[in-house]
C-alpha positions as CSV (number, residue, x, y, z in Angstrom):
1,M,43.3,8.9,16.8
2,T,39.8,7.5,17.0
3,A,37.4,9.3,14.6
4,P,34.6,11.2,16.5
5,R,31.8,9.0,15.0
6,D,33.6,5.8,16.0
7,L,34.3,7.1,19.5
8,L,30.6,8.1,20.0
9,R,29.6,4.6,19.0
10,A,32.1,3.1,21.4
11,M,30.8,5.3,24.2
12,F,27.2,4.3,23.5
13,E,28.1,0.6,23.4
14,A,29.9,0.9,26.7
15,A,26.8,2.5,28.3
16,V,24.6,-0.4,27.1
17,A,27.1,-3.0,28.2
18,R,27.2,-1.7,31.7
19,A,23.5,-2.6,32.0
20,D,23.7,-6.0,30.4
21,P,21.8,-8.4,32.7
22,A,24.3,-11.1,32.2
23,L,26.9,-8.8,33.8
24,C,25.0,-6.7,36.3
25,L,22.5,-9.2,37.7
26,P,24.7,-12.1,39.1
27,P,26.1,-10.2,42.1
28,H,22.5,-9.6,43.4
29,V,21.0,-13.1,43.0
30,P,20.1,-14.5,46.4
31,K,22.1,-17.6,47.1
32,D,20.5,-18.8,50.4
33,P,17.9,-21.5,49.8
34,P,14.2,-20.7,50.6
35,Q,12.3,-23.1,52.8
36,G,9.6,-23.3,50.2
37,R,9.2,-22.6,46.4
38,T,10.9,-20.0,44.3
39,I,8.6,-18.2,41.7
40,V,10.3,-15.9,39.2
41,I,8.1,-13.2,37.6
42,G,8.9,-10.0,35.7
43,A,8.2,-7.5,33.0
44,G,10.2,-5.2,30.8
45,K,12.4,-4.9,27.8
46,A,15.2,-6.7,29.7
47,A,12.9,-9.3,31.2
48,A,14.0,-12.2,29.0
49,A,17.7,-11.5,29.5
50,M,17.2,-11.1,33.2
51,A,15.4,-14.4,33.3
52,A,18.2,-16.1,31.5
53,A,20.7,-14.6,33.9
54,I,18.7,-15.9,36.9
55,E,18.5,-19.4,35.4
56,A,22.3,-19.4,35.1
57,Q,23.0,-18.1,38.6
58,Y,20.3,-19.3,40.9
59,P,21.3,-22.5,42.6
60,H,17.9,-23.7,43.7
61,P,14.7,-25.0,41.9
62,L,12.6,-22.3,40.3
63,A,9.8,-21.7,37.8
64,G,8.0,-18.7,36.5
65,L,6.9,-16.3,33.8
66,V,8.2,-13.0,32.5
67,V,6.8,-10.7,29.7
68,T,8.9,-8.7,27.4
69,R,8.4,-6.6,24.2
70,Y,7.9,-8.2,20.8
71,G,11.4,-9.1,19.4
72,H,13.1,-8.9,22.8
73,G,12.7,-12.5,23.9
74,M,15.5,-15.1,24.1
75,P,15.7,-18.8,24.9
76,T,15.2,-19.9,28.6
77,K,14.7,-23.3,30.1
78,R,12.7,-23.0,33.3
79,I,11.1,-19.5,33.1
80,E,8.5,-19.0,30.4
81,V,9.0,-15.8,28.3
82,V,5.9,-14.2,26.7
83,E,6.2,-11.3,24.2
84,A,3.6,-8.5,24.1
85,A,3.2,-4.9,22.8
86,H,4.9,-1.7,23.9
87,P,4.3,1.2,24.4
88,V,0.6,0.7,23.8
89,P,-0.6,-2.5,25.6
90,D,-2.2,-5.4,23.9
91,A,-4.2,-8.6,24.8
92,A,-1.0,-10.6,25.1
93,G,0.4,-8.3,27.8
94,A,-2.9,-8.4,29.6
95,A,-3.1,-12.2,29.6
96,A,0.5,-12.4,30.8
97,A,-0.1,-10.0,33.6
98,R,-3.1,-12.0,34.7
99,R,-1.0,-15.2,34.7
100,I,1.7,-13.5,36.7
101,L,-0.8,-12.3,39.3
102,D,-2.2,-15.8,39.5
103,L,1.3,-17.3,40.0
104,V,1.8,-15.4,43.2
105,Q,-1.6,-16.0,44.7
106,D,-1.8,-18.3,47.8
107,L,1.9,-18.4,48.5
108,R,3.2,-19.1,52.0
109,A,5.7,-17.3,54.2
110,E,8.4,-19.8,53.4
111,D,8.1,-19.1,49.6
112,R,10.2,-16.7,47.6
113,V,9.2,-14.5,44.7
114,I,11.9,-13.0,42.5
115,C,10.6,-10.1,40.5
116,L,12.6,-8.9,37.5
117,L,11.7,-5.4,36.4
118,S,13.0,-3.1,33.7
119,G,11.9,-0.3,31.4
120,G,8.7,-1.0,29.5
121,G,7.3,-3.1,32.3
122,S,4.4,-0.8,32.9
123,A,2.9,-1.2,29.4
124,L,3.7,-4.9,29.4
125,L,2.0,-5.5,32.8
126,A,-1.4,-4.2,31.5
127,L,-4.0,-5.7,33.7
128,P,-7.0,-3.3,34.0
129,A,-8.7,-2.8,37.3
130,P,-12.2,-4.3,37.7
131,G,-14.7,-2.4,35.5
132,L,-12.1,-1.2,33.0
133,T,-11.1,-2.7,29.6
134,L,-7.8,-2.8,27.8
135,D,-9.3,-0.5,25.1
136,D,-10.0,2.1,27.8
137,K,-6.4,1.9,29.0
138,R,-5.0,2.0,25.4
139,A,-7.0,5.1,24.6
140,L,-5.7,6.9,27.6
141,N,-2.1,5.8,27.1
142,R,-2.2,7.1,23.5
143,A,-3.6,10.4,24.7
144,L,-0.9,10.8,27.3
145,L,1.9,9.9,25.0
146,A,0.6,12.3,22.3
147,A,0.2,15.1,24.8
148,G,3.9,14.9,25.9
149,A,3.3,13.6,29.4
150,D,6.4,12.4,31.2
151,I,7.0,8.9,32.4
152,R,6.1,9.7,36.1
153,E,2.8,11.2,35.0
154,I,1.9,8.4,32.7
155,N,2.8,5.8,35.4
156,T,0.7,7.7,38.0
157,A,-2.3,7.3,35.8
158,R,-1.5,3.7,35.0
159,K,-1.1,2.7,38.7
160,H,-4.6,3.9,39.5
161,L,-6.2,2.0,36.6
162,S,-4.5,-1.3,37.3
163,A,-5.0,-4.5,39.2
164,I,-1.3,-5.2,39.5
165,K,0.7,-2.0,39.6
166,G,1.5,0.4,42.4
167,G,2.4,-2.3,44.9
168,R,-0.6,-4.5,44.2
169,L,1.6,-7.4,42.9
170,A,3.5,-7.5,46.2
171,L,0.2,-7.5,48.1
172,A,-0.9,-10.5,46.1
173,A,2.4,-12.3,46.9
174,H,2.1,-11.6,50.7
175,P,3.2,-13.3,53.0
176,A,6.0,-14.7,50.8
177,E,9.3,-13.0,50.6
178,T,9.5,-10.7,47.5
179,V,13.0,-9.9,46.1
180,T,12.8,-7.3,43.3
181,L,15.8,-6.8,41.0
182,A,15.4,-3.8,38.8
183,I,17.1,-2.0,35.9
184,S,16.2,1.7,36.1
185,D,15.0,3.6,33.1
186,V,13.5,6.5,34.9
187,P,14.8,9.9,36.0
188,G,15.8,9.6,39.7
189,D,15.7,5.8,39.7
190,D,12.4,5.9,41.7
191,P,11.3,2.3,42.4
192,A,7.7,3.6,42.5
193,T,8.1,4.7,38.9
194,I,10.1,1.9,37.4
195,A,7.5,-0.3,35.7
196,S,4.9,1.6,37.7
197,G,6.2,0.1,41.0
198,P,4.3,-3.3,41.2
199,T,6.2,-4.4,44.3
200,V,6.7,-1.2,46.2
201,A,4.5,1.3,48.1
202,D,2.9,4.0,46.0
203,P,3.1,7.6,47.3
204,T,0.7,8.9,44.7
205,S,-3.1,8.8,44.8
206,F,-6.3,8.8,42.7
207,A,-6.3,12.6,43.2
208,V,-2.9,13.0,41.6
209,A,-3.9,10.7,38.7
210,R,-6.9,12.9,38.1
211,A,-4.7,16.0,38.2
212,V,-2.4,14.5,35.5
213,L,-5.4,14.2,33.1
214,A,-6.6,17.7,33.9
215,K,-3.1,19.1,33.3
216,Y,-3.1,17.8,29.7
217,K,-6.9,18.5,29.2
218,I,-7.5,14.8,28.5
219,A,-11.1,13.6,28.6
220,P,-10.8,9.9,29.3
221,P,-13.2,7.2,28.4
222,A,-16.3,7.3,30.7
223,A,-15.3,4.1,32.6
224,I,-11.9,5.6,33.5
225,A,-13.4,8.9,34.5
226,R,-15.8,7.1,36.8
227,H,-13.1,4.8,38.2
228,L,-10.8,7.7,39.1
229,A,-13.7,9.7,40.6
230,E,-14.9,6.8,42.8
231,A,-11.3,6.3,44.0
232,K,-11.9,2.8,45.5
233,E,-9.1,0.5,46.6
234,E,-6.2,3.0,46.9
235,T,-2.7,1.6,46.3
236,P,-0.7,0.6,49.4
237,K,1.2,3.4,50.9
238,P,4.7,3.6,52.6
239,G,4.6,1.8,55.9
240,D,2.0,-0.8,54.9
241,P,2.9,-3.9,56.9
242,R,2.0,-6.2,54.0
243,L,5.1,-4.9,52.2
244,A,7.4,-5.6,55.1
245,R,9.0,-8.7,53.4
246,A,9.4,-6.9,50.0
247,R,13.0,-5.8,49.3
248,Y,14.2,-3.9,46.3
249,T,17.6,-3.7,44.6
250,L,18.7,-1.6,41.6
251,I,21.2,-3.6,39.6
252,A,21.8,-1.1,36.8
253,T,21.1,2.7,36.5
254,P,21.5,5.4,33.9
255,A,24.2,7.1,36.0
256,A,26.4,4.0,36.0
257,S,26.0,3.7,32.2
258,L,26.9,7.3,31.6
259,E,30.0,6.9,33.7
260,A,31.0,3.9,31.6
261,A,30.7,6.0,28.5
262,A,32.7,8.8,30.1
263,E,35.5,6.4,30.9
264,V,35.8,5.6,27.2
265,A,36.0,9.3,26.3
266,R,38.6,9.9,28.9
267,K,40.8,7.2,27.5
268,A,40.5,8.9,24.1
269,G,41.9,12.1,25.6
270,Y,38.6,14.0,26.3
271,E,37.6,15.9,29.4
272,T,34.1,14.8,30.4
273,L,31.1,16.7,31.6
274,I,28.1,14.6,32.8
275,L,25.1,16.9,32.8
276,G,22.9,14.3,34.7
277,D,21.0,11.2,34.1
278,A,17.5,12.7,34.6
279,L,17.2,15.5,32.0
280,E,13.7,16.0,30.8
281,G,11.6,18.5,28.8
282,D,10.9,19.0,25.1
283,A,13.5,17.0,23.1
284,A,14.3,19.5,20.4
285,A,14.4,22.4,22.9
286,L,16.9,20.5,25.0
287,G,19.0,19.8,21.9
288,R,19.2,23.6,21.2
289,D,20.2,24.2,24.8
290,H,23.0,21.7,24.5
291,A,24.1,23.3,21.2
292,R,24.7,26.6,23.0
293,L,26.6,24.8,25.7
294,A,28.8,22.9,23.2
295,L,29.6,26.1,21.3
296,A,30.4,28.0,24.6
297,R,32.8,25.2,25.7
298,Q,34.4,25.1,22.2
299,R,35.1,28.8,22.4
300,Q,37.0,28.1,25.7
301,G,39.3,25.7,23.8
302,K,37.9,22.6,25.3
303,K,38.3,19.1,24.0
304,L,35.2,17.8,25.8
305,A,32.7,15.0,25.9
306,I,29.3,16.2,27.1
307,L,27.1,13.4,28.3
308,S,23.5,13.2,29.5
309,G,20.6,10.8,30.0
310,G,17.0,11.0,31.0
311,E,13.8,10.9,29.1
312,T,12.6,13.9,27.1
313,T,9.2,14.3,25.6
314,V,7.9,15.0,22.1
315,A,4.5,16.7,21.4
316,V,3.2,15.3,18.2
317,R,2.4,18.2,15.9
318,V,2.1,16.4,12.6
319,P,0.9,12.8,12.8
320,G,2.7,10.3,10.6
321,G,6.2,11.6,11.1
322,S,9.1,9.2,11.5
323,G,11.3,9.5,14.5
324,G,11.5,9.5,18.3
325,R,12.7,11.7,21.1
326,N,16.4,11.0,20.6
327,R,16.3,12.0,16.9
328,E,14.2,15.0,17.7
329,Y,16.8,16.0,20.3
330,L,19.6,15.4,17.8
331,L,18.0,17.5,15.1
332,G,17.3,20.3,17.5
333,L,21.0,20.2,18.4
334,V,22.1,20.2,14.8
335,L,20.0,23.2,14.0
336,G,21.4,25.0,17.1
337,L,25.0,24.3,16.0
338,E,24.4,25.6,12.5
339,G,27.2,23.4,11.0
340,A,29.8,24.5,13.6
341,P,33.0,22.5,12.8
342,G,34.5,20.2,15.3
343,I,31.3,19.1,17.0
344,H,29.8,15.6,16.6
345,A,26.9,14.0,18.6
346,L,25.0,10.8,19.1
347,A,21.6,10.3,20.7
348,A,20.0,6.9,21.1
349,D,17.8,4.8,23.4
350,T,19.7,2.1,25.2
351,D,17.0,-0.4,24.5
352,G,17.7,-0.2,20.8
353,I,14.4,1.4,19.8
354,D,13.8,5.2,19.6
355,G,10.1,5.4,19.7
356,S,8.4,2.7,17.7
357,E,10.9,2.0,14.9
358,D,13.9,-0.1,14.4
359,A,16.5,2.6,15.0
360,A,18.0,3.2,18.4
361,G,18.7,6.8,17.4
362,A,21.1,8.7,15.2
363,I,24.5,10.3,14.8
364,A,25.3,13.8,13.5
365,G,28.3,16.0,12.6
366,P,29.1,19.4,11.2
367,D,28.1,18.4,7.7
368,T,24.6,17.1,8.6
369,I,22.7,20.3,7.5
370,A,24.7,20.6,4.2
371,R,24.2,16.9,3.4
372,S,20.5,17.1,4.1
373,R,20.0,20.1,1.8
374,A,22.1,18.4,-0.9
375,I,19.4,15.6,-1.1
376,G,16.5,18.0,-1.0
377,L,15.6,17.8,2.7
378,D,15.3,20.9,4.9
379,P,16.2,20.0,8.6
380,A,14.0,22.7,10.1
381,E,11.0,21.5,8.0
382,R,11.6,17.9,9.0
383,L,11.7,18.9,12.7
384,A,8.5,20.8,12.4
385,A,6.9,17.7,10.8
386,N,8.1,15.4,13.6
387,D,10.2,13.6,10.9
388,A,13.7,13.7,12.3
389,G,13.9,9.9,11.8
390,G,13.1,10.2,8.2
391,L,15.9,12.7,7.7
392,F,18.6,10.7,9.5
393,R,17.5,7.5,7.8
394,A,17.9,9.3,4.4
395,L,21.4,10.4,5.3
396,G,22.4,6.9,6.4
397,D,23.0,8.2,9.9
398,A,20.5,6.1,11.9
399,V,22.0,4.1,14.7
400,I,20.6,0.6,14.4
401,T,21.5,-2.0,17.1
402,G,18.4,-4.2,17.2
403,P,16.9,-5.0,20.7
404,T,19.7,-4.7,23.3
405,R,17.5,-6.5,25.9
406,T,18.3,-3.9,28.5
407,N,17.1,-0.3,29.1
408,V,18.7,2.5,31.1
409,N,16.9,5.2,29.3
410,D,18.4,7.6,26.7
411,F,22.0,8.2,26.0
412,R,23.2,11.6,24.6
413,G,26.8,12.2,23.8
414,I,28.5,15.3,22.3
415,L,32.1,15.5,21.3
416,V,33.5,19.0,21.3
417,G,36.8,19.4,19.5
418,P,38.8,22.3,18.0
419,P,36.9,24.0,15.2
420,T,39.7,23.1,12.8
421,I,38.6,19.4,12.8
422,A,37.5,18.4,9.3
423,A,33.7,17.8,9.0
424,G,34.2,14.2,7.9
425,E,36.4,13.2,10.8
């Protein structure tokens, strides 16, 4: 019988593998030859792997440029890969975004643009609108992240401060054909939210962006406040004829990855319960909710794998803590379980980085609280200090994968077994 910890790792690895660009991209590569040129552009944590997959599968001449996060690059032959900062943009990302926009200018109707998008693309395509600076956008981005804004809210603001997001990239490529291949990392798989929707119509507005800042009581830099108030050059809306030749295909989704993990659990003899791929809210609070669910199912005598995805949020209470939303979730779950025997869990980001550190997430079992206290760490205190990462690292329970070069959002798995299972199993 596979030990719970080993099974959880296998489930997580199956979820990541389902979104590997080398496997999920080839069926969607256009095979028909364009009459003109093919330009490949893209942004996101999977951008380099997607570019390599295109090079291996596309049977016609091509050239282009993609931008990915530092450490997520890989060798390519015809498509240039640039690395830049995430989640807070830097000058390298801004320069790459400018070059990408320039590449699609002055194309003809017979040309083809293949746009490769994945999670992280919004921060990596950081090209401020006229009159704004990268420092302005960085300041607002940090404020939104610290306030606990969700990805849709953050991207709504980004789109209305950008020269490239919110459909503006597709407008620049018009009248060329634009083929977008995307790996979703957002709840609901909304193309307008993935990488801030640079090639699709934008249903939001300057007014909605202003409302996001008001919701979190954020006073932006003066230039941003002025830009949002003037509301010039609104993003293209659904039905815009300039987007008529832009088509969009999702090649990997969080739901498909959760199903891949569920199949691994079923083969190991577990029933499965997928709570959804779009769970949001406070990370630690969701962990406590899932602890109550796991305990209730255990009392029913279930041998059950509970799976979920989505993107929770963390409100930073104590600056300087180590961790991310997955480890905050997991510590909230641990505290809710109170050492209940027979329940193990793993929470990790499928891109291999939970927050800004080198851990994808962490794994926990019935002995996590006792082991923490044995080395002088109080789990409740570490959670209050936003230091779940420090606790799991000290226990040797961090899940470290390195960059996976894909991203279908967070993976959360809970294995519920009989309460007689030994804590170390």
